[in-house]
N, C-alpha and C positions, 0 to 999 in steps of 0.2 A: 782565647776567648771569644764569645761572638759578637758579631754585629747586628744591631736590632734599629728597624726602620719604624720610628713613630709619626705620626700625621695627626694634627690638630683639625678635630671636628668643625670648631668655631672660627679658625682664622684661616685654616689651608694649608698653615707652614708643614715642611716636612723635613726632617731630619735623621741623621744617623747617631747612634750613640752605641759605644763598646761597654758589655756588663757580662759581669760573670751568671752564670747559669742559677745563684743563689739571690741575685740583687732582686728586689722589687721592680715592676715596670712602673716607668714613669709614666704619671697622672697628670702632673701642671704644665702646662704649654709655657716654653720660655719666652714666646711673643707676647701673647696676651694675656699671660698669668691666669688664664682658666683651667679649670679642671675637666678638660675635656680631651686630651692624648689618648689615642688608641695605637697599638701596635698594628703595623702593617704585614699583611700577611703575602709573601710574594714565592714566585716559584723556584726551588732550590736549582741551580746549574749541575749538570751532571759532564763530567769529562770522561770519555773513555780512553783509553792509552791503548796502545799496541794492538796487536792483529786479534783480539778477542781469545775468551777462555774457549769458547765451545769448538773454535778451530783448531785449535793447539792441543788441550790438555788430553789425555787418556786417549790419545788418537794412534792407531797402528800406523807404521814406517809407512806402509804403502797406499795408507787412505783408505783400504779395503777390509772390511770386517772377515774371520775367518770363515772358511766355507767347512760347515760339518760334513761335506759329500766325502772327503778324504778318510774320515773314520767309519763310512758305510762301505766304501770300497774296499778297507782293509777287512772287514766282516765278511764282504763278497767273497772274496778271494780266498781267504780262510775256509771257508764252509766249500767251497768250490774242489779247495785242495783234500780236503778230509772225504768229500763224495768220491774224488778221483781215485784216492788212497783207498776207499771201501770196495770200488768196483775191482780193483787189482789184485784182491784177495783172495 
């Protein structure tokens, strides 16, 4: 269950209350009994654990990307072999 922070706009008291998502927000201040409570919106704390997904997920073991030059070299060597066999005939 989430914890919500409320602040009274009349007397300035601030407190936290654990409520369900389906509960109605509080409206009456427990101190001054006036209908002036507002939810306080605060930044969410984010905790990153580990070394990070970008550095470890789907990465090649050497850290390098595969080089497409090897495929080109194989094609060149095959065409060179076929040309040399054509000349010998």
